[in-house]
C-alpha positions in Angstrom: -59.2 -24.8 44.9 -61.8 -22.3 46.2 -61.6 -19.6 48.8 -61.8 -15.9 49.4 -58.7 -13.7 49.8 -57.9 -11.5 52.8 -58.8 -7.9 51.9 -56.2 -5.7 50.2 -53.2 -6.6 48.1 -51.7 -8.9 50.8 -48.1 -10.0 50.3 -47.6 -13.6 51.2 -44.3 -15.6 51.6 -44.9 -19.3 51.1 -42.0 -21.4 52.6 -42.5 -25.0 51.4 -39.8 -27.4 50.2 -42.2 -29.8 48.6 -42.4 -28.4 45.1 -45.8 -29.9 44.2 -47.4 -28.6 47.4 -45.7 -25.2 46.9 -46.9 -24.9 43.3 -50.5 -25.7 44.2 -50.6 -23.3 47.1 -48.9 -20.5 45.3 -51.1 -20.9 42.3 -54.3 -21.0 44.4 -53.4 -17.8 46.4 -52.4 -15.9 43.2 -55.7 -16.7 41.7 -57.3 -15.0 44.7 -55.3 -11.8 43.8 -52.5 -12.1 46.4 -48.9 -11.2 45.9 -47.1 -14.5 46.5 -43.4 -15.2 46.8 -42.3 -18.8 47.0 -39.3 -20.0 49.1 -38.1 -23.6 49.1 -35.6 -23.4 51.9 -34.8 -21.4 55.1 -32.1 -19.5 53.2 -34.5 -18.4 50.5 -37.1 -17.4 53.1 -34.6 -15.2 55.0 -33.5 -13.6 51.7 -37.1 -12.9 50.6 -38.6 -9.4 50.5 -40.8 -8.3 53.4 -44.2 -9.9 53.6 -47.5 -9.3 55.4 -47.8 -12.9 56.2 -45.7 -16.1 56.0 -47.0 -19.6 55.5 -44.2 -21.7 57.0 -43.6 -25.3 56.5 -41.8 -26.6 59.7 -40.1 -29.5 57.8 -37.3 -27.8 55.8 -34.1 -29.4 54.5 -31.7 -26.7 55.7 -33.0 -25.6 59.1 -35.5 -26.5 61.9 -38.8 -24.8 61.2 -39.2 -23.5 64.7 -35.7 -21.9 64.5 -36.6 -20.2 61.2 -39.9 -19.1 62.8 -38.0 -17.3 65.6 -35.7 -15.6 63.1 -38.6 -14.4 61.0 -40.4 -13.2 64.0 -37.3 -11.3 65.1 -37.2 -9.5 61.7 -40.8 -8.3 61.9 -43.0 -8.3 64.9 -46.0 -7.2 63.0 -45.7 -9.9 60.3 -48.3 -12.8 60.5 -46.8 -16.3 60.6 -48.9 -19.5 60.1 -47.1 -22.8 60.6 -48.2 -25.2 57.9 -47.1 -28.8 58.5 -48.0 -32.4 58.7 -46.8 -32.5 62.4 -50.1 -32.3 64.3 -49.3 -33.6 67.7 -49.9 -31.2 70.6 -46.3 -30.7 71.5 -45.5 -29.8 67.9 -48.3 -27.2 67.9 -47.1 -25.8 71.2 -43.5 -25.6 70.0 -44.5 -23.7 66.8 -46.7 -21.2 68.7 -44.0 -20.6 71.3 -41.5 -20.0 68.5 -43.6 -17.1 67.3 -46.3 -18.5 65.0 -49.7 -16.8 65.1 -51.6 -20.0 64.1 -50.9 -23.6 63.2 -52.5 -25.5 60.3 -52.1 -29.3 59.8 -51.9 -30.8 56.3 -54.0 -31.7 54.5 -56.2 -28.6 54.6 -58.5 -26.7 52.3 -57.7 -23.3 50.8 -60.9 -22.0 52.2 -59.9 -22.9 55.7 -56.4 -21.5 55.2 -57.8 -18.2 53.9 -60.1 -17.9 56.9 -57.1 -18.3 59.2 -55.0 -15.9 57.2 -57.7 -13.2 57.5 -57.9 -13.8 61.3 -54.1 -13.5 61.7 -53.9 -10.4 59.6 -56.7 -8.8 61.7 -54.7 -9.4 64.8 -51.3 -8.4 63.7 -52.2 -5.4 61.6 -55.6 -4.1 62.6 -56.8 -1.4 60.3 -60.2 -0.1 59.2 -61.5 -1.9 56.1 -62.8 0.4 53.4 -66.6 0.1 52.5 -67.4 -2.3 49.7 -69.5 -0.7 47.0 -71.2 -2.9 44.4 -73.7 -0.9 42.3 -76.3 0.4 44.7 -75.1 -1.9 47.5 -72.8 -0.4 50.1 -71.3 -2.5 52.9 -69.3 -0.8 55.6 -67.3 -3.3 57.6 -66.2 -0.8 60.3 -69.8 0.4 61.0 -71.3 -3.0 60.2 -73.9 -1.2 58.1 -75.5 -2.0 54.8 -77.3 0.3 52.4 -79.0 -0.7 49.2 -80.3 2.0 46.9 -80.1 4.6 49.7 -82.2 2.3 52.0 -80.5 1.1 55.2 -80.9 -2.6 55.8 -80.8 -4.0 59.3 -79.0 -7.3 59.5 -78.3 -9.7 62.3 -74.6 -10.1 63.1 -74.2 -13.5 61.4 -76.2 -12.2 58.4 -73.8 -9.3 58.1 -70.8 -11.6 58.4 -72.0 -13.9 55.6 -72.8 -10.9 53.3 -69.4 -9.4 53.9 -67.7 -12.7 53.1 -69.7 -12.9 49.8 -69.0 -9.3 49.0 -65.3 -9.6 49.5 -65.3 -12.4 46.8 -68.0 -10.8 44.6 -68.3 -12.6 41.3 -66.8 -15.8 42.5 -68.3 -18.8 44.3 -67.7 -19.0 48.1 -67.8 -22.6 49.3 -70.2 -23.6 52.0 -67.3 -24.7 54.3 -65.8 -21.2 54.0 -69.1 -19.6 55.0 -69.5 -22.0 58.0 -66.1 -20.9 59.2 -66.9 -17.2 58.6 -70.3 -17.2 60.3 -69.8 -19.8 63.1 -66.1 -20.5 63.2 -66.9 -24.2 63.1 -68.1 -27.0 60.9 -70.6 -29.4 62.5 -73.6 -31.5 62.0 -76.7 -29.5 61.0 -74.7 -26.6 59.8 -75.9 -26.9 56.2 -79.5 -26.2 57.1 -78.5 -23.4 59.4 -76.5 -21.7 56.6 -79.3 -22.1 54.1 -81.8 -20.5 56.5 -79.5 -17.5 57.1 -78.9 -17.1 53.4 -82.7 -17.2 52.7 -83.3 -14.5 55.3 -80.5 -12.4 54.0 -81.9 -12.6 50.5 -85.2 -11.4 51.7 -83.8 -8.5 53.6 -81.7 -7.4 50.6 -84.8 -7.1 48.4 -85.3 -7.2 44.7 -83.7 -8.0 42.3 -82.2 -11.0 44.3 -78.5 -10.6 44.8 -77.3 -14.0 46.2 -77.0 -17.0 43.8 -77.0 -20.6 44.9 -74.3 -22.8 43.2 -75.7 -26.2 43.9 -73.6 -28.5 46.0 -70.8 -26.0 46.2 -71.8 -22.7 47.8 -73.1 -19.2 47.1 -72.1 -16.3 45.0 -72.8 -12.5 45.1 -72.7 -11.6 41.4 -71.1 -8.4 40.1 -73.7 -5.6 39.5 -73.8 -6.3 35.8 -75.2 -9.8 36.5 -77.9 -8.7 39.0 -81.5 -9.6 38.3 -80.9 -13.2 37.2 -83.3 -15.6 39.0 -81.8 -17.4 42.0 -81.5 -21.1 41.3 
């Protein structure tokens, strides 16, 4: 599983009764540095410590998912809730959103897509300025949408900045192409591959030497940690 975590030490409650699905999801999120608490029933979910965000399976053995969603929402209005379920019909989505869910994800899904949705929900429910990211001589300020490298300001187009910020948040790890599509364009469609490659090439050129963004063929791109800078881009 690949993805990039929402910024900060986010606390996530995963409510999922399928042990296999829960284990894979919890493991993937923990590898991204998140604090994750699993719950396999409504009772466990209600007894769990406070969380920043809940991933809620609507098919639980001891309660209706929409009822649990309402109870969780009543406990914390500023907690993000994403309904995660195999029920993808429109009326199911509407019921989940009306019960208090901030978003709705239908199984199967990729961790990259889920992380993108988690970031979006957290921005809505708990908006707060994100601290600048400093990697060696590279400084990225999300609030000001400004980039400086070796004391030199770098002017980036909006999508170029979004792509660089996504890579910087996951510095040292590979960010899948699909995740970058969602970050830059909020969609995945025909021709997106070429569009992404062109934007990355332009971004590389603007950032200057030594090159910072590595291509991981057939997977995605990586912004190495400063100690690895200077290696030729594949």
